[in-house]
LOMIBA-190874 format. One record per atom (N, C-alpha, C, O): x, y, z; residue in one letter. Coordinates in steps of 0.2 Angstrom, whole numbers, plus 5000, padded with zeros to 4 digits. Example, Ala and Ser with C-alpha at 12.3 -4.5 7.8 and 13.67 -1.06 7.14 Angstrom:
<rs>
506649725039A/506249785039A/506649845039A/507149835042A/506449895035S/506849955036S/506450005039S/506750065040S/
</rs>
This chain:
<rs>
490450574767M/490550504763M/489950494759M/489350524761M/489950454754S/489350444750S/488950394753S/489150354758S/488350394751R/487850344754R/487950274752R/487750224755R/488350264746V/488550194744V/489150174748V/489250114750V/489650214750L/490250194753L/490150174760L/490450134763L/489650214764I/489550194771I/489350124772I/489550084776I/488750094768P/488650024769P/489149974767P/489249924770P/489549994762T/490149954761T/490649944766T/490849894768T/490750004769L/491250004775L/490949964781L/491349924784L/490349974782R/490049934788R/490049854786R/490149814791R/489949834780L/489949764778L/490749744779L/490849684782L/491149784777A/491849764778A/492049754785A/492449714787A/491849804789A/491949794796A/491649734800A/491949704804A/491049714798K/490749654800K/491149594798K/491149544802K/491349594792A/491649534789A/492349524793A/492549474794A/492649584795S/493349574798S/493249554805S/493749524808S/492749564808A/492649544815A/492349474815A/491749464818A/492649424813T/492449354813T/492549324820T/492949344824T/492249264821P/492249234827P/493049214829P/493249204834P/493349194823I/494049174824I/494449234827I/494849224832I/494349294825A/494749354827A/494549364835A/494949394839A/493849354836R/493649374843R/493949314848R/494149334853R/494049254846S/494249204850S/494949214852S/495249194857S/495349254847A/496049264849A/496149314854A/496649314858A/495649354856R/495649404861R/495449374868R/495549414873R/495249314868V/494949284874V/495549274879V/496049234876V/495549294885A/496149284890A/496049204892A/495549184893A/496649174892R/496749104894R/496849104902R/497149144904R/496549054905P/496649054912P/497349034914P/497649004910P/497549064919I/498249054922I/498249014928I/497749004931I/498848994930A/498848954936A/498849004942A/499349024944A/498249014944V/498149064950V/498349034956V/498649074961V/498248974957S/498448944964S/499148954966S/499348964971S/499648944961A/500348954962A/500549024964A/500949034968A/500249074960A/500349144961A/500049164968A/500349194972A/499449134970R/499249154977R/499649124982R/499749154987R/499849064982S/500249034987S/500949074988S/501149084994S/501149104983F/501749144984F/501649214987F/501949234991F/501049244985H/500949314987H/500549314993H/500449374996H/500249264995S/499849265001S/500149255007S/499849255013S/500849245007S/501249235013S/501249295017S/501249355014S/501249295024P/501249355028P/501949385027P/502449355026P/501849455027A/502449495027A/502949485033A/502749485038A/503549485031R/504049475037R/504249545039R/504349595035R/504149555046L/504349625049L/505049625051L/505349585055L/505449665048D/506149675050D/506249715056D/505949775056D/506549685061P/506549725068P/506949785067P/506849835071P/507449785063N/507849845062N/507949865055N/508449855052N/507449905052P/507449915045P/507949965042P/508049965036P/508250005046V/508650055044V/509450035046V/509850075048V/509549975044T/510249955046T/510649965039T/510449955034T/511349985040R/511749985034R/512149925033R/512249895038R/512249905027P/512649845026P/513349845028P/513649905028P/513649795031H/514249795033H/514749795027H/514749755022H/515249845027L/515649855021L/516349835024L/516549855029L/516749805020L/517449795021L/517849855021L/517649905017L/518349865026P/518649935026P/519049955019P/519050015018P/519249905015E/519649915009E/519149945004E/519349974999E/518449935005F/517949955000F/517550015003F/517150045000F/517850045008S/517450105011S/517650165007S/518150175004S/517150215006L/517250275003L/517250335008L/517150385005L/517350315014E/517350375019E/517950415017E/518550395017E/517750485017N/518250535015N/518650525009N/519250545008N/518350495004K/518650484997K/518250534993K/517650544993K/518650564988V/518350604983V/518250564977V/518650534974V/517650574974V/517350534969V/517150584963V/516750634965V/517350574957V/517150614952V/516650574947V/516850524945V/516050604947V/515550564943V/515350604936V/515150664937V/515550574931S/515450614924S/514650604923S/514450544923S/514350664921G/513650654920G/513150654926G/512650624926G/513450684931G/513050674938G/512450724938G/512150734944G/512250764933A/511750814933A/511050784933A/510550814936A/511050724929R/510350694928R/510450624927R/510950594925R/509850584927G/509850514925G/510250474929G/510250474935G/510550424926L/510950374929L/511550404933L/511750374938L/511850454930G/512450484933G/512250514940G/512650514945G/511650544940L/511350574946L/511250524952L/511450534957L/510950464950V/510850414954V/511450384957V/511450364963V/511950374953Q/512550344955Q/512950394960Q/513250374965Q/512950464958A/513250514963A/512850514970A/513250514975A/512250504970E/511850504976E/512050434980E/512150444986E/512150384977A/512250324980A/512950324983A/513150304988A/513450354979L/514150364982L/514150414988L/514550404992L/513750464988L/513650504994L/513450475000L/513650485005L/512950424999E/512650385004E/513150345007E/513150325013E/513650315003A/514150275005A/514750305008A/515250275010A/514750375008G/515250405012G/515750445008G/516150485011G/515650455001A/516150494997A/515950564998A/515450585000A/516450604997I/516450674997I/516250704990I/516150764989I/
</rs>
């Protein structure tokens, strides 16, 4: 770059960094006390964490054949895995 252009660019950069632009980037305080009261509660320990939910017999997939289109990847794969866990063949 030329020797004339570099000082001009520096002046333009300083002019664009005005105090107004800097104050827009200052983070505003949030209500921390409300967030802390929610997140500081002790964790509940589940006495039996590996329980299966109770399903009604008419919604059971035990020994049912399910065809999932697009089950090779993505959402189809996730759906196919969930159906297998629910008892589908």
